[in-house]
C-alpha positions, 0 to 999 in steps of 0.5 A: 683699375678697380679698387682692391679693397675687400669692403668695395665688394658687394654683399652678393659677391661675398655671398657667392664666394662663401657659398661656393666655398662652404658647398665645397666643404659640405661636398668633402664631408659627405665624400668622407661619410661615404668612404667611411672616414667620418660618421653620418652624424658628426656635426662637430666635424661638419661645423669645422669643415664648413668653417675651414672651407669658408676661410680658405674659399675667402683667401682663394678669392682674394688671391684670385683678385690680387692676381686679376684672375678671370671671374669664372676661373676664380669661382672654380678655384673657390669651390675646389679650395673649399673642397680641399679645406685644410689641405689647401691651407697647407698648400698655401703655407708651403707656397708662401714658405718658399716664397719668403725663404723660411 
């Protein structure tokens, strides 16, 4: 069984995780611009989207690693959760609230 210590993963792995998550966030921002939900040059919203996507992507990666999910499926889930951004965080909150009984 491989070591599950987050520090045991190499820099390339973390780079890919963050890249996929942030890429998903940028795609979501571009969709919002296209649909008129955000202004084209709203730098603050773009940075917020990138930060949120990066965070939720890393959390998704760690959950997938804990569940021993296949690497390709993990990559897909990281990208999708990055695209979902805050919606993915709300979903994870609901799952954990149900699990701990609150």
